[in-house]
C-alpha positions as CSV (number, residue, x, y, z in Angstrom):
1,M,-0.8,-0.2,0.3
2,K,1.3,3.1,-0.4
3,T,2.6,6.3,1.8
4,P,-0.2,9.5,1.4
5,A,2.0,12.0,0.0
6,S,3.5,14.4,3.2
7,K,1.1,17.6,3.3
8,V,3.6,20.6,3.7
9,L,2.9,24.0,4.5
10,V,5.2,27.2,4.0
11,V,4.4,30.5,4.7
12,G,6.9,32.7,3.7
13,A,7.1,31.7,0.0
14,G,9.7,34.2,-0.5
15,A,13.4,33.5,-2.5
16,I,14.0,30.3,0.4
17,G,10.4,28.9,0.6
18,A,9.8,28.9,-2.4
19,F,13.1,27.6,-3.4
20,Y,12.4,24.5,-1.2
21,G,9.4,23.8,-1.5
22,S,9.4,23.2,-4.8
23,L,12.4,20.6,-3.5
24,L,9.4,19.2,-1.4
25,A,7.1,18.8,-4.5
26,K,10.3,17.3,-6.4
27,A,10.3,14.4,-3.7
28,G,6.7,13.7,-4.4
29,A,5.2,16.0,-1.2
30,E,1.5,17.5,-1.5
31,V,3.1,21.5,-1.2
32,S,1.3,25.0,-0.9
33,V,2.3,28.2,-0.3
34,V,1.7,31.1,1.9
35,C,2.5,34.4,-0.4
36,R,1.5,38.3,-0.4
37,S,3.5,39.8,-2.3
38,D,3.8,37.3,-5.7
39,Y,0.4,36.0,-4.7
40,D,-1.7,36.3,-8.6
41,A,1.7,35.5,-10.4
42,V,1.9,32.2,-8.3
43,K,-1.9,31.5,-8.4
44,Q,-2.0,32.0,-12.0
45,S,1.9,30.6,-13.0
46,G,3.5,28.7,-10.2
47,F,6.8,29.9,-9.9
48,T,10.0,29.3,-12.2
49,I,13.1,28.3,-10.3
50,D,16.3,28.9,-12.6
51,S,18.7,26.7,-10.2
52,A,22.3,26.4,-11.3
53,D,23.4,22.5,-9.9
54,L,18.7,21.6,-10.7
55,G,18.2,23.1,-14.2
56,S,15.4,25.2,-14.5
57,Y,11.7,24.1,-13.9
58,R,7.6,24.6,-12.8
59,F,6.5,24.8,-9.7
60,M,3.1,24.3,-9.0
61,P,1.7,24.6,-5.5
62,K,-1.3,22.1,-4.2
63,Q,-2.7,25.3,-2.7
64,V,-2.4,29.6,-3.2
65,L,-3.3,31.6,-0.5
66,K,-2.4,35.0,1.2
67,D,-3.3,33.6,4.7
68,A,-2.3,30.4,6.4
69,A,-5.7,30.1,7.6
70,D,-7.1,29.6,4.5
71,F,-5.4,26.3,4.1
72,Q,-7.8,23.1,3.6
73,G,-5.3,20.9,5.8
74,P,-3.8,19.5,8.4
75,A,-0.2,19.8,7.0
76,D,2.2,17.1,8.5
77,Y,4.8,19.9,8.0
78,V,4.6,23.4,8.5
79,L,7.6,25.4,7.5
80,L,8.3,29.4,8.6
81,C,10.8,30.8,6.0
82,T,9.6,34.8,6.5
83,K,12.5,36.8,7.8
84,I,13.0,37.6,11.4
85,L,12.0,41.1,12.4
86,P,11.6,43.4,15.3
87,G,7.7,43.2,16.6
88,A,7.2,40.2,14.0
89,D,4.8,37.8,15.7
90,R,6.2,34.1,14.5
91,A,3.9,32.7,16.7
92,A,0.6,33.7,15.8
93,L,1.8,33.1,11.4
94,L,1.3,29.4,13.0
95,R,-1.7,28.7,15.0
96,P,-3.9,28.9,12.6
97,V,-2.6,25.6,11.0
98,V,-1.1,23.9,13.0
99,A,-2.8,20.8,14.5
100,P,-1.3,17.7,17.3
101,Q,0.1,16.1,13.9
102,T,2.0,19.2,12.8
103,S,5.6,19.8,12.9
104,I,7.1,23.5,12.7
105,V,10.0,23.8,10.9
106,F,11.3,27.5,10.8
107,I,14.0,27.7,8.0
108,Q,15.2,31.2,9.2
109,N,18.7,33.3,10.0
110,G,19.7,34.5,13.2
111,V,21.3,33.6,17.0
112,D,19.4,33.0,19.6
113,I,15.8,32.5,19.1
114,E,14.3,29.5,19.5
115,Q,12.0,29.4,22.8
116,E,9.8,31.9,21.1
117,M,8.6,28.5,19.2
118,L,9.5,26.5,21.8
119,A,7.5,28.2,23.7
120,A,4.3,28.9,21.5
121,F,4.8,25.3,20.8
122,P,5.1,22.8,23.7
123,D,2.9,19.9,22.2
124,N,4.5,19.8,18.7
125,E,7.3,19.3,17.4
126,V,9.4,22.3,16.6
127,V,11.9,21.7,13.8
128,S,15.6,24.2,13.8
129,G,16.4,24.5,9.9
130,L,19.4,26.4,8.3
131,A,20.1,26.7,4.7
132,F,23.5,27.4,3.5
133,I,22.0,28.7,-0.2
134,C,22.7,31.6,-2.1
135,C,19.5,32.0,-3.6
136,N,17.2,35.3,-4.5
137,R,13.9,36.3,-6.0
138,T,13.8,38.1,-8.6
139,G,10.8,38.9,-10.1
140,P,6.8,38.0,-9.4
141,G,7.4,34.0,-9.0
142,L,11.2,34.3,-10.9
143,I,13.8,32.4,-8.0
144,A,17.1,32.7,-8.9
145,H,19.3,29.8,-7.3
146,L,22.6,30.9,-7.4
147,A,25.1,28.9,-5.6
148,Y,25.3,25.8,-1.9
149,G,21.8,24.4,-0.4
150,R,22.8,22.4,2.0
151,L,20.2,22.3,4.8
152,A,21.2,21.6,8.1
153,L,18.0,20.1,10.2
154,G,17.6,18.9,13.9
155,N,14.1,18.8,16.6
156,L,14.7,21.5,19.3
157,P,16.2,21.3,22.6
158,G,18.5,18.8,20.6
159,S,17.5,15.6,18.8
160,V,16.0,14.2,15.7
161,S,12.7,12.1,15.6
162,A,11.2,10.2,12.7
163,K,9.6,12.4,11.0
164,T,12.8,15.3,10.6
165,L,14.1,11.5,9.4
166,E,12.4,11.6,6.7
167,L,11.9,15.8,5.8
168,C,15.6,15.4,5.1
169,R,14.6,12.0,2.9
170,L,12.5,13.9,1.0
171,F,15.4,17.4,0.7
172,R,17.6,14.8,-0.6
173,E,15.8,12.7,-2.9
174,S,15.0,15.8,-4.7
175,G,19.3,16.6,-5.5
176,I,20.1,18.5,-2.1
177,D,22.3,17.8,0.4
178,S,21.1,17.2,3.8
179,N,21.3,16.3,6.9
180,T,20.2,16.0,10.6
181,T,21.6,17.3,13.5
182,S,21.0,17.2,17.0
183,A,23.6,19.5,17.8
184,I,21.7,22.2,15.8
185,V,22.1,24.8,17.8
186,A,25.5,25.0,17.3
187,E,25.3,25.0,13.4
188,R,22.7,27.9,13.7
189,W,26.2,30.0,15.2
190,L,28.3,28.1,12.5
191,K,26.2,29.8,10.2
192,C,26.6,33.4,11.8
193,V,29.8,32.8,11.2
194,W,28.8,33.8,7.6
195,N,25.5,36.0,7.8
196,A,27.9,38.7,10.2
197,P,30.2,40.2,8.6
198,F,28.8,40.2,5.4
199,N,25.1,40.9,5.6
200,P,25.9,44.4,7.2
201,L,28.6,45.1,5.3
202,S,27.4,44.2,1.6
203,V,25.2,47.4,3.4
204,L,27.6,49.1,4.7
205,S,29.6,49.5,1.5
206,G,26.8,50.5,-0.8
207,G,26.0,47.6,-2.1
208,L,29.6,45.8,-3.4
209,S,28.6,41.8,-3.8
210,T,30.7,39.3,-1.1
211,A,33.7,39.0,-3.2
212,E,34.4,42.4,-3.3
213,I,34.0,42.2,-0.2
214,L,36.1,39.6,0.9
215,H,38.7,40.7,-1.3
216,T,38.8,44.6,-0.3
217,E,38.8,43.7,3.7
218,E,39.7,40.2,4.4
219,P,41.1,40.4,7.9
220,F,38.5,42.1,8.6
221,V,35.7,39.4,7.8
222,R,38.2,37.2,9.8
223,H,38.4,39.2,12.9
224,I,33.9,39.7,13.1
225,M,33.9,35.6,12.7
226,Q,35.9,35.3,15.2
227,D,34.5,36.7,17.3
228,V,31.4,34.9,16.4
229,C,33.1,32.0,17.2
230,R,33.9,32.3,20.9
231,I,31.4,33.1,21.4
232,A,29.5,30.3,20.0
233,E,32.5,28.5,22.1
234,A,31.7,30.5,25.4
235,L,27.7,29.4,24.9
236,G,28.7,25.8,25.1
237,H,28.7,25.0,21.7
238,P,32.3,25.2,20.2
239,L,32.0,24.6,16.4
240,P,34.6,23.3,14.4
241,E,38.3,24.7,14.0
242,D,38.5,25.6,10.5
243,A,35.0,27.1,11.1
244,V,36.6,30.8,9.6
245,E,38.6,29.4,6.5
246,Q,35.7,26.8,5.6
247,N,33.8,30.1,5.5
248,I,36.5,32.1,3.9
249,E,37.2,29.3,0.5
250,K,33.5,29.1,0.0
251,T,33.6,32.6,-0.6
252,Y,35.9,33.0,-2.5
253,R,34.5,29.6,-4.4
254,M,31.1,30.9,-5.1
255,P,29.9,33.6,-7.3
256,P,29.7,37.4,-6.6
257,Y,26.4,37.6,-5.0
258,K,24.4,40.0,-3.3
259,T,23.1,38.9,0.5
260,S,19.5,39.3,1.1
261,M,19.9,42.2,3.9
262,L,21.3,44.4,0.9
263,L,17.9,43.0,-1.0
264,D,16.4,43.7,1.8
265,Y,17.9,47.7,2.3
266,E,18.0,48.7,-1.9
267,Q,13.7,47.2,-1.5
268,G,13.5,49.4,1.3
269,R,12.4,46.9,3.8
270,P,13.3,46.1,7.2
271,L,16.4,44.6,7.9
272,E,17.7,41.1,9.8
273,T,20.3,43.3,12.1
274,E,18.2,42.6,15.3
275,A,18.4,38.5,14.8
276,I,21.6,38.4,13.4
277,L,24.1,40.8,15.4
278,G,21.9,42.2,18.3
279,N,20.6,38.4,19.3
280,A,24.5,37.3,19.5
281,I,26.2,40.2,21.0
282,R,23.3,40.0,23.7
283,A,24.4,36.2,23.7
284,A,28.0,37.8,24.0
285,E,27.2,40.1,27.0
286,R,25.2,37.1,29.3
287,A,28.5,35.0,28.3
288,N,30.7,38.0,29.2
289,E,32.5,37.5,25.9
290,P,34.3,40.3,24.3
291,C,33.6,40.7,20.9
292,P,34.6,43.9,19.4
293,Y,34.2,43.0,16.1
294,L,30.9,42.3,15.8
295,E,29.6,45.1,18.1
296,S,31.6,47.5,15.9
297,V,30.1,46.1,13.0
298,Y,26.7,45.9,14.7
299,A,27.5,49.8,15.5
300,S,27.9,51.1,12.1
301,I,24.9,49.2,10.6
302,R,22.8,50.8,12.9
303,L,24.1,54.1,12.3
304,K,23.3,53.8,9.3
305,L,20.3,53.0,9.8
306,L,19.2,55.6,12.0
307,S,21.2,58.1,9.6
308,D,19.2,56.6,6.1
309,D,15.9,57.0,8.7
310,A,16.5,60.8,9.4
311,K,17.1,62.0,5.5
312,R,14.0,60.1,4.8
313,R,12.1,62.4,7.3
314,H,13.5,65.4,6.7
315,S,12.9,65.1,2.9
316,N,9.3,63.9,3.6
317,A,9.2,67.5,5.8
318,A,11.1,69.5,3.1
319,C,8.3,68.1,0.5
320,R,5.1,69.0,2.5
321,H,6.1,72.2,2.9
322,V,7.1,73.1,-0.9
323,P,4.1,75.1,-2.1
324,S,2.1,73.7,-4.5
């Protein structure tokens, strides 16, 4: 007897959500999506995925929704792939579709973000997911997968369930590298080793690619990465000794890449400054671990955003006083 296809709902079907949702669909899962900005385009034509590794293909979700509450479920897995921004209530986005059998999987950037989900859904499996990938949205329903794609999954607070193993199997079957780990919190810090320098520096540099940043300021990038490694170790999550070197080498090998923070900045969207940088610094303070380079880049990006906001307010005020 054939096993029923897993029912998956992706909440936040931007570049990351659409790409990983498409992989699960390729592996035979029944995948639905919640997307707002691209709703009309996706409802009509689905997603077009242009992948450097997997080729070009079309992904037509089972259901295309504007709100999770409209999902015809129940879901075996809910994948939350939204940005983590100040004031956002991640749990509220999911509550309408979380059933007793639903595993909650959040594939999001940032460190020290687990407790909110554990507290909100104490009776469900909560799975932390990390995407090590270069992937951008290039237009309504258009996703460009430039490089990499490894996905790490692990149950919180620290285990791997049968359902998580099955989800990992589906991703592997679709052609992407995926692994499970009971040390998923350490993996989250490992991703921060790359995110902490390149995301803010791409904005502060005025839009330089990762390759240009690294060729110009490799020593500074290394210092920021080393700060993150020391914080992780102080918190009891030691990273591989070659973590910095591996991230440097991989960045040199990848194509010139615009970070997600830079794309958000250019499009006037809020940035994940606190999830990636602020949370790391606050964790360092709790562990009494100095992180001077990380603090420098955090202070710089905050001043940059404050300055931009002041300029906008001044410009708007000037416009209001121009005689008609």
